[in-house]
ChimeraX commands (.cxc) that place a marker at each C-alpha (Angstrom):
marker #1 position 11.91,-3.45,-21.48 radius 0.5
marker #1 position 13.36,-2.06,-24.69 radius 0.5
marker #1 position 14.13,1.62,-25.19 radius 0.5
marker #1 position 13.93,4.45,-22.71 radius 0.5
marker #1 position 10.89,4.83,-20.53 radius 0.5
marker #1 position 8.28,7.47,-21.14 radius 0.5
marker #1 position 6.33,9.54,-18.65 radius 0.5
marker #1 position 3.36,7.26,-19.32 radius 0.5
marker #1 position 5.33,4.12,-18.44 radius 0.5
marker #1 position 6.69,5.68,-15.24 radius 0.5
marker #1 position 3.25,6.91,-14.21 radius 0.5
marker #1 position 1.78,3.47,-14.84 radius 0.5
marker #1 position 4.39,1.86,-12.58 radius 0.5
marker #1 position 3.81,4.48,-9.89 radius 0.5
marker #1 position 0.04,4.05,-10.10 radius 0.5
marker #1 position 0.46,0.29,-9.70 radius 0.5
marker #1 position 2.62,0.86,-6.61 radius 0.5
marker #1 position 0.01,3.19,-5.10 radius 0.5
marker #1 position -2.67,0.58,-5.78 radius 0.5
marker #1 position -0.64,-2.06,-3.90 radius 0.5
marker #1 position -0.22,0.43,-1.03 radius 0.5
marker #1 position -3.97,1.14,-0.98 radius 0.5
marker #1 position -4.90,-2.56,-1.10 radius 0.5
marker #1 position -2.57,-3.33,1.82 radius 0.5
marker #1 position -4.17,-0.57,3.90 radius 0.5
marker #1 position -7.65,-1.82,2.96 radius 0.5
marker #1 position -6.73,-5.36,4.00 radius 0.5
marker #1 position -5.36,-4.09,7.30 radius 0.5
marker #1 position -8.51,-2.06,7.95 radius 0.5
marker #1 position -10.71,-5.03,7.09 radius 0.5
marker #1 position -8.89,-7.13,9.70 radius 0.5
marker #1 position -8.71,-4.45,12.40 radius 0.5
marker #1 position -10.38,-5.55,15.59 radius 0.5
marker #1 position -10.12,-9.26,14.86 radius 0.5
marker #1 position -9.06,-11.55,17.68 radius 0.5
marker #1 position -7.39,-14.92,17.87 radius 0.5
marker #1 position -6.98,-17.64,20.46 radius 0.5
marker #1 position -3.21,-17.67,19.95 radius 0.5
marker #1 position -0.50,-15.08,19.43 radius 0.5
marker #1 position 0.72,-16.93,16.32 radius 0.5
marker #1 position -2.75,-16.99,14.75 radius 0.5
marker #1 position -3.31,-13.25,15.02 radius 0.5
marker #1 position -3.51,-11.22,11.82 radius 0.5
marker #1 position -0.38,-9.15,11.22 radius 0.5
marker #1 position -0.67,-5.97,9.11 radius 0.5
marker #1 position 0.65,-6.00,5.54 radius 0.5
marker #1 position 3.39,-3.56,4.54 radius 0.5
marker #1 position 4.47,-3.00,0.93 radius 0.5
marker #1 position 8.20,-2.58,0.37 radius 0.5
marker #1 position 9.18,-0.29,-2.50 radius 0.5
marker #1 position 12.46,0.05,-4.36 radius 0.5
marker #1 position 13.82,2.67,-6.71 radius 0.5
marker #1 position 13.82,1.69,-10.36 radius 0.5
marker #1 position 16.34,3.76,-12.32 radius 0.5
marker #1 position 16.28,3.80,-16.12 radius 0.5
marker #1 position 19.83,4.56,-17.19 radius 0.5
marker #1 position 18.84,5.26,-20.80 radius 0.5
marker #1 position 16.49,8.12,-19.95 radius 0.5
marker #1 position 17.79,9.05,-16.50 radius 0.5
marker #1 position 14.26,8.79,-15.10 radius 0.5
marker #1 position 13.68,7.22,-11.74 radius 0.5
marker #1 position 10.58,5.21,-10.93 radius 0.5
marker #1 position 9.31,2.88,-8.27 radius 0.5
marker #1 position 8.61,-0.82,-8.13 radius 0.5
marker #1 position 7.07,-3.08,-5.51 radius 0.5
marker #1 position 9.86,-5.18,-4.06 radius 0.5
marker #1 position 7.63,-7.25,-1.76 radius 0.5
marker #1 position 4.62,-7.22,0.51 radius 0.5
marker #1 position 5.59,-8.36,4.00 radius 0.5
marker #1 position 3.88,-8.89,7.34 radius 0.5
marker #1 position 4.53,-6.27,10.00 radius 0.5
marker #1 position 6.52,-7.41,13.05 radius 0.5
marker #1 position 4.17,-5.63,15.47 radius 0.5
marker #1 position 3.26,-7.83,18.40 radius 0.5
marker #1 position -0.38,-8.76,18.90 radius 0.5
marker #1 position -2.13,-7.17,21.85 radius 0.5
marker #1 position -3.00,-9.52,24.68 radius 0.5
marker #1 position -6.36,-8.83,26.31 radius 0.5
marker #1 position -7.90,-10.54,29.29 radius 0.5
marker #1 position -11.47,-11.43,28.30 radius 0.5
marker #1 position -12.54,-14.76,29.85 radius 0.5
marker #1 position -16.07,-14.44,28.41 radius 0.5
marker #1 position -14.85,-14.41,24.79 radius 0.5
marker #1 position -15.44,-17.72,22.95 radius 0.5
marker #1 position -11.81,-17.74,21.70 radius 0.5
marker #1 position -10.29,-17.13,25.16 radius 0.5
marker #1 position -7.52,-19.53,26.14 radius 0.5
marker #1 position -7.29,-21.33,29.50 radius 0.5
marker #1 position -5.96,-18.11,31.17 radius 0.5
marker #1 position -8.91,-16.15,29.74 radius 0.5
marker #1 position -6.80,-14.19,27.23 radius 0.5
marker #1 position -7.40,-13.37,23.58 radius 0.5
marker #1 position -4.99,-11.74,21.12 radius 0.5
marker #1 position -6.02,-8.59,19.25 radius 0.5
marker #1 position -4.69,-7.56,15.87 radius 0.5
marker #1 position -2.05,-4.78,16.11 radius 0.5
marker #1 position -3.67,-2.51,13.50 radius 0.5
marker #1 position -3.81,1.24,14.08 radius 0.5
marker #1 position -7.00,2.17,12.23 radius 0.5
marker #1 position -6.16,5.87,12.14 radius 0.5
marker #1 position -2.72,5.24,10.64 radius 0.5
marker #1 position -4.23,2.90,8.05 radius 0.5
marker #1 position -6.83,5.51,7.06 radius 0.5
marker #1 position -4.07,8.10,6.65 radius 0.5
marker #1 position -2.12,5.60,4.53 radius 0.5
marker #1 position -5.17,4.95,2.36 radius 0.5
marker #1 position -5.92,8.66,1.90 radius 0.5
marker #1 position -2.27,9.40,1.08 radius 0.5
marker #1 position -2.08,6.64,-1.53 radius 0.5
marker #1 position -5.38,7.79,-3.08 radius 0.5
marker #1 position -4.06,11.36,-3.24 radius 0.5
marker #1 position -0.82,10.22,-4.89 radius 0.5
marker #1 position -2.80,8.14,-7.39 radius 0.5
marker #1 position -4.95,11.18,-8.21 radius 0.5
marker #1 position -1.82,13.32,-8.67 radius 0.5
marker #1 position -0.45,10.77,-11.14 radius 0.5
marker #1 position -3.71,10.78,-13.11 radius 0.5
marker #1 position -3.56,14.59,-13.30 radius 0.5
marker #1 position 0.09,14.48,-14.42 radius 0.5
marker #1 position -0.82,12.03,-17.19 radius 0.5
marker #1 position -3.73,14.20,-18.26 radius 0.5
marker #1 position -1.45,17.25,-18.43 radius 0.5
marker #1 position 1.18,15.34,-20.44 radius 0.5
marker #1 position -1.50,14.17,-22.85 radius 0.5
marker #1 position -2.84,17.72,-23.30 radius 0.5
marker #1 position 0.68,19.06,-23.91 radius 0.5
marker #1 position 1.32,16.38,-26.52 radius 0.5
marker #1 position -1.97,17.19,-28.29 radius 0.5
marker #1 position -1.18,20.92,-28.25 radius 0.5
marker #1 position 2.27,20.23,-29.69 radius 0.5
marker #1 position 0.78,18.19,-32.52 radius 0.5
marker #1 position -1.71,20.99,-33.30 radius 0.5
marker #1 position 1.14,23.49,-33.63 radius 0.5
marker #1 position 2.80,21.53,-36.42 radius 0.5
marker link #1:1,2 radius 0.2
marker link #1:2,3 radius 0.2
marker link #1:3,4 radius 0.2
marker link #1:4,5 radius 0.2
marker link #1:5,6 radius 0.2
marker link #1:6,7 radius 0.2
marker link #1:7,8 radius 0.2
marker link #1:8,9 radius 0.2
marker link #1:9,10 radius 0.2
marker link #1:10,11 radius 0.2
marker link #1:11,12 radius 0.2
marker link #1:12,13 radius 0.2
marker link #1:13,14 radius 0.2
marker link #1:14,15 radius 0.2
marker link #1:15,16 radius 0.2
marker link #1:16,17 radius 0.2
marker link #1:17,18 radius 0.2
marker link #1:18,19 radius 0.2
marker link #1:19,20 radius 0.2
marker link #1:20,21 radius 0.2
marker link #1:21,22 radius 0.2
marker link #1:22,23 radius 0.2
marker link #1:23,24 radius 0.2
marker link #1:24,25 radius 0.2
marker link #1:25,26 radius 0.2
marker link #1:26,27 radius 0.2
marker link #1:27,28 radius 0.2
marker link #1:28,29 radius 0.2
marker link #1:29,30 radius 0.2
marker link #1:30,31 radius 0.2
marker link #1:31,32 radius 0.2
marker link #1:32,33 radius 0.2
marker link #1:33,34 radius 0.2
marker link #1:34,35 radius 0.2
marker link #1:35,36 radius 0.2
marker link #1:36,37 radius 0.2
marker link #1:37,38 radius 0.2
marker link #1:38,39 radius 0.2
marker link #1:39,40 radius 0.2
marker link #1:40,41 radius 0.2
marker link #1:41,42 radius 0.2
marker link #1:42,43 radius 0.2
marker link #1:43,44 radius 0.2
marker link #1:44,45 radius 0.2
marker link #1:45,46 radius 0.2
marker link #1:46,47 radius 0.2
marker link #1:47,48 radius 0.2
marker link #1:48,49 radius 0.2
marker link #1:49,50 radius 0.2
marker link #1:50,51 radius 0.2
marker link #1:51,52 radius 0.2
marker link #1:52,53 radius 0.2
marker link #1:53,54 radius 0.2
marker link #1:54,55 radius 0.2
marker link #1:55,56 radius 0.2
marker link #1:56,57 radius 0.2
marker link #1:57,58 radius 0.2
marker link #1:58,59 radius 0.2
marker link #1:59,60 radius 0.2
marker link #1:60,61 radius 0.2
marker link #1:61,62 radius 0.2
marker link #1:62,63 radius 0.2
marker link #1:63,64 radius 0.2
marker link #1:64,65 radius 0.2
marker link #1:65,66 radius 0.2
marker link #1:66,67 radius 0.2
marker link #1:67,68 radius 0.2
marker link #1:68,69 radius 0.2
marker link #1:69,70 radius 0.2
marker link #1:70,71 radius 0.2
marker link #1:71,72 radius 0.2
marker link #1:72,73 radius 0.2
marker link #1:73,74 radius 0.2
marker link #1:74,75 radius 0.2
marker link #1:75,76 radius 0.2
marker link #1:76,77 radius 0.2
marker link #1:77,78 radius 0.2
marker link #1:78,79 radius 0.2
marker link #1:79,80 radius 0.2
marker link #1:80,81 radius 0.2
marker link #1:81,82 radius 0.2
marker link #1:82,83 radius 0.2
marker link #1:83,84 radius 0.2
marker link #1:84,85 radius 0.2
marker link #1:85,86 radius 0.2
marker link #1:86,87 radius 0.2
marker link #1:87,88 radius 0.2
marker link #1:88,89 radius 0.2
marker link #1:89,90 radius 0.2
marker link #1:90,91 radius 0.2
marker link #1:91,92 radius 0.2
marker link #1:92,93 radius 0.2
marker link #1:93,94 radius 0.2
marker link #1:94,95 radius 0.2
marker link #1:95,96 radius 0.2
marker link #1:96,97 radius 0.2
marker link #1:97,98 radius 0.2
marker link #1:98,99 radius 0.2
marker link #1:99,100 radius 0.2
marker link #1:100,101 radius 0.2
marker link #1:101,102 radius 0.2
marker link #1:102,103 radius 0.2
marker link #1:103,104 radius 0.2
marker link #1:104,105 radius 0.2
marker link #1:105,106 radius 0.2
marker link #1:106,107 radius 0.2
marker link #1:107,108 radius 0.2
marker link #1:108,109 radius 0.2
marker link #1:109,110 radius 0.2
marker link #1:110,111 radius 0.2
marker link #1:111,112 radius 0.2
marker link #1:112,113 radius 0.2
marker link #1:113,114 radius 0.2
marker link #1:114,115 radius 0.2
marker link #1:115,116 radius 0.2
marker link #1:116,117 radius 0.2
marker link #1:117,118 radius 0.2
marker link #1:118,119 radius 0.2
marker link #1:119,120 radius 0.2
marker link #1:120,121 radius 0.2
marker link #1:121,122 radius 0.2
marker link #1:122,123 radius 0.2
marker link #1:123,124 radius 0.2
marker link #1:124,125 radius 0.2
marker link #1:125,126 radius 0.2
marker link #1:126,127 radius 0.2
marker link #1:127,128 radius 0.2
marker link #1:128,129 radius 0.2
marker link #1:129,130 radius 0.2
marker link #1:130,131 radius 0.2
marker link #1:131,132 radius 0.2
marker link #1:132,133 radius 0.2
marker link #1:133,134 radius 0.2
view
């Protein structure tokens, strides 16, 4: 990128990061309650990894998505011999997704996204007011 970053560029990057966070939580919620015949085949929750992005020219600090990784949480073994996916011992493996935590994550990311939209709106209004004063 050439030149120092503006508030609009930083907000755009932050909004993109919140969208990745919200999509990961939505994917985890969509797969909550799924079962598998094997421990290896069980869905593992997605976790976005963020990193600080410092612009030395402007001194502003932003965020970027470093990666989206699978959580290391172990699947939950459940004895259910009547389930069609049960193995020879009668066990199935449940996805280790905490639905409440994922809902909190989704609400938090939506709130942060909304805050960024309001900050952009305020910056735009201030710029318009400044131009009217001239």
